[in-house]
N, C-alpha and C positions, 0 to 999 in steps of 0.2 A: 469643421474640417471634413468630417464624415459625410455631411450633407452635400458639400461642394464636390467631393469625389463621386458621390452617387449621381449628381447632375451631369458630370462629364462622361459617365458610363453610357454606352449604347444600350438600347432596349434589350438586345441579345445578351449583353454582359449582365444587366440587371436581372433578367430572367434566370440566367445561369446561377447567380448568387442566391436566388431564392428557391431554386429547384430542389426538391427533396432528393437526397442521395440514397443509393443502395450500397451498403458497406458490408463486406465480408470480414468478420473478426475471427482471426485464427488464434485459438487458445488451446493448448494441449488438454487441459482439464476444463471443459466449458460448462459442465452441468453441476459443478460442485462449488458451494460458497464457503468451503472450509479453509481456503487459503486466500491471501490478500490479492494475488493476481487475478484469479478466477472471480473473486468477489467483485473487484473493481470492474472487470470486463462485463459481468452480468448487470451491474447497476448502470454502467454506461449504455449498454444495449437497451435497457428498459427506458432510460432517459432519451436516447436517440429516437426510439419509437414514439415516445410521448411528444417529442418536438417535430414529428412528422416524417422522419426518415425511415428507411427499411434496413433491417439488420439480419444478416445470415451468420449465425454462430457456427463455427467449424471446429470440432474437437470431440474428445471423449464426453459423452453425455449430452451433446447438442441435440435439440429436438428434430431438426430436419437434415443435418449433415453430420451424423455421428462418426467418429473415428474409432478404430480398434486400439486396444492398449498395446504399447510396445514395452515388453519386459526387458529391462537392462539389468544384468546380474549385479547385485549389491546396491547399485545406484537407485534402482526402482524401490528396493526395500527401504532405504533411507528416506526417499522422497515420499513414499506412501504414508510414512509416519507423520508427515507434515501435510497430509491431505492433498498430495500432488502426485500425478501420474504422467507418464510420457506417452504421447499418441504416436501411432504407426502411420508414417506417410502413405498416401494413396493418390496417385495421379488421377485416377477415375473420380475419386471424391472431390479433389481440388477442382478439376475441370467442370464438374457438375455445379459445385458451389460458387465458382467464380464467373459462370456464364451470365452475362448481362449486368454484372455489378459495375459500379463506378470506380471503386477503389478497394484494395485488400489491405487490412491492417493486421500486423503480426505482433504478438505479445512477447515471444521468447525466441532466443537464437538457437534452439535445439533442432534436431533432425526434422521434426514436423514443420516448424516455421521456415526452416531453410528451403525445404522442398516446395512448400507453398509459395515462397517468394519466387523460386525459379519458374514454376508453372504459370504464376500470374504474369510474370514478365514475358514469357513465351506467348501468352494470350494477348499481350499488349495492354494489360490492365495496370493502372497506377498502383504503387505499393508504398505504404508507410509502415513504420514500426514503433513500438514502445520499448523503453529500457526499464524493465521491472526487476531484473535479476542482478543484484549487486555481487560482483565477484567475491567480496568479503563475506557475504552470506554463505557462499559455497565453501570457502577455505576454513571458516570457523567450525564447519561440520565435517571437515575432511580428515580428522584425526592427525596423525603425524605429518601429513602433507602441508598443514598450515604453517609448519616451521621451515618449509623450504624457501630459501631466499628468492624473492621475485615472483612468487607463485601468483599473487594477485595481478601483477602487471602482465604476466603470461595469459591469464584468463581474459583480462580486458582486451588484449591483442587478438586472442582467438575469437572472441565474440565479434570483434570488428571485422576480422577476415571472413568469418562464417556468414555474417549477415549485414552488419550496419554500414560498411563502406559501399555496399551495393545499393543503398537506399538514400534518397535525397532529403527526406523529412523524418525526423525521429522525435517522438514525444518523451520528455523527461519530466518527472513529477516536481522536481525542485531545482533551484539554482545550484545547490551543492552537487546534485547528480550531473548537471550540465558542466560544472567546472571540473569534476572528476573525468568526464569523458573528453573534454578538451585537453586536459593535462595528459591523457593517454593517447592523444593524436587523432581523435575522431574528427572527421571533416564534414559530416552531414549537417544540415541546418537543424539546430536543436530548438524545439518548442517547449518551453517550460510551462506546464499546465498541471495544477494540482489534481490528484485523483478525486478530490472532493468527498462530500458526505451526502447521504440521502436525507430528505426532509423529514423522514420518520424519527430521526434523532432530534428531539426537542428538549429545551431546558426543563430540568426538574424544578420543583418548588424549593426555593432557597429558604433556609431557616432565618427567623427574625434575629436581630442583633443581640437580643437578650436571651436567646435560647442557648443552653449549654451544649457542648460537644456530646454527641450520642455515645452510648456504650452498648455494644461494641462499636468502635470506630472502624468503618469498613474501607479497606484499601483494595482497589482493583488494578490489575495489570492485564494486558492483552497482547498476544503475539505467539509465534511459534516457540515451542519448548526446545530451543537449541542454544548452543553456547553463546552466540553473538547477541542474543536477546538478554543475557545476563541476569536471569531470574534468581540464580544462586546468590548473587550479592544482595538482591532485594530481600530475600529471606534472612540473610545474615544481618542486614541493616535493621529490619524490624525487630530482630532479637536483641539488638543493642539499644533500642529506643527506651526512654524513660517510661513511656506509656505502653510498653510491650504487652502487658497483661490485658490491655483494653483493645488491642488491635486484632481485627479479623481479616485475613487475606484471601482474595480470590484471584487466581491466575487463569484466564480464559485462553486456552490454546491447546494444541496437540503437537507432539514431536518426540524425538528419541530420548529426551531427558525427563519424561514424565515420572517414571519411577524414582529416579534420583531426587528430583525436586520434592516429591511426596515424602520420601524418607527423611530428607533434610528438614522439611517443615515440621514433620512429626517430632523430630528430635530437638529442634531449636525453638519453635514457637509455642507460646503458652495457650493459644486458642487453636482449634482445628482449622486447617486451611482447606480450601476447595481448589484443586488444580486439575484441569482437564478441559475437554472440548465443550464449547457452548455453541448452539446453533445461532447463526447470524440473526435470525428472526427474534431470538431471545435477548440480544445484546442491549436494546434500548432499556428494557426492564432491569437488566443487571446493572447498567450504568446508573440508572435512577436510584438504585438501592445502595450505591456506594457514596463515600464521603470524599475520597481523594483518589486520583489516578496517578500511578507511578510508572514511568517508562525508563527502565535502566539500560536500554539497548546500546550496544557499542556501534552497530552498523545498521543504517536505515536509509533508503532512498527517499522516503517521506514518512510513512507510518500513518495510515488512515485511522488506525485505532485511537491515536491521540486526538485526531480531528473529531472523531465521533464522540469521544469522551468530553471534549471541550464544548461541542454542540449541545451535549446533554447537561451542561452546567457544572461539570467537574473541573476543579483546578488541577492542572498537571504538574508533576514534579519530574523533570526530564534530565537524563544524563547529557552533559555537554561533551560531545565527542566529535573529533574532526572527520569521522566516517559516518556520522549520523546527521541527517537534515532535521530531525525532530526538534532539536534545540531552537530552531527558528520560531517555534510556536510560543516560547516563553515570553510573557509580557511583564514579568517582574522577577527580581533576583531570587526570590524564594521559590521560584518554579524551576530553578536550575541547580545542578550539583556536578562537581567534577566526576567524569566517568570512572566507574570502578572504585569510588571512594565510599566505603561502607559507613564510616563515621559521619561524613558530610551528609549522606542521605538520611541517616538516623536523625541528625539535627534538623534537617528540613521537615521531616515527618512530624517530629515533636513540635516544631514551631507552628505548623498549621493546626495541630490538635490544640495547642495552647491559645490560638487566636481564632476562635470560631466566627467572630464577626467579620474578620478579614477573609476567612474561607468563603463565607456566604457572599460577600461583596465581590470578590474576585471571580467567584463562580459565575455570577451574572455578567461580569465584564468579558470573561472568556466566551460565554455563549453568544453574546452580541457580536464580538469580534469575528467569531467563526462563521456566523450567519452572513456577515458582510463580505468575507473574503474566500470562503471555501465551499460554496454550494456546488453540488454536482451539476446543476442546471447551467451555471456560468462556465464550468469546466468543459462540459460537452459542447457548448457553443464555440469555445475556443478550439476544441478538437475538430469540429466541423470546418472551421476556417482553415486549419492546417490541411485537412483532407482536400478541400477545394483548391488550395494552392498546389498540392501535389498532382491533382488531376490536370490542372492547367499546365503545369510543367511537363507532364507526360504527353499532353496533346501537342506541345510546342516542339517536342523532340523529333 
């Protein structure tokens, strides 16, 4: 079918589909791989360049188009603990960065992205956006505000009014994210494209079937140290395991709950835990040193950390939550547990420790499945198709 469509295309259309694009990627925190959004943007930028396109990063820490920091009282303090900063909008910066580009892609609906959208449209440049900030991620970190009835729906509506209803094409990492947006009345064309993982995450050596479980048995979790990531219940679950004395926990991340989690782990766990920031460059080695990946999160639009763990040959044990897309990665029942169920998670962890041959077999299965379905190369090609569609629509207007 694709060959027939290509035959029907004019030479001009064929050349346009093959022409390298110049894409401005607007990310508040562009030069920092410490949070998932900026990490995804940087790995996509690198892959876009590898595929022959040209990328202009625009935001704090960007090499050519750097933005100043916008200090928002209290909000910036909370965000900075999660390796996130807000950029100060600048029309001069945007006009310089967008001159001669084919399309502008905006990552977040905050002041920086909203102003970038307005300037790009004034310049006649096509604009697309990504949906990377889940309202539930905000409310779980908002203290008493999270108990306000309808607060999530209000934030969904504000994001739509601020940015997304002005844009024709929106990237969403998962079908869950797309269904949430549709349920809240979003009308843009939604393109479901995984954020993907980089090729440097490769499978570790799996143990032979007759090799016993190691001691200590190393569990790794990765994500912001915030309430919705639910690391408190992970610590409580490990403390309830029959094999608790043999389990060593690492939580790779940063956020406002770091001290609380360290205190809880010190009090409940029988082995010292490592809880804190790990450089993204160090993550492949950390994942290879682990035996099991646990992802207890309540709310996730995708969770690249789970994809990276699976690509590294780790079996995941994932919370099944209606607000988290991570459960889609589970390939067997033993990789899922009911969200926030401490006893169920403890049983899952004990089961994998008791079945080392199954752990090794499924680790290889997860690595192969991830390689087939979640490569960043395939994701970026789908993203480029979305950008070309947006450019064509913009020209037709």
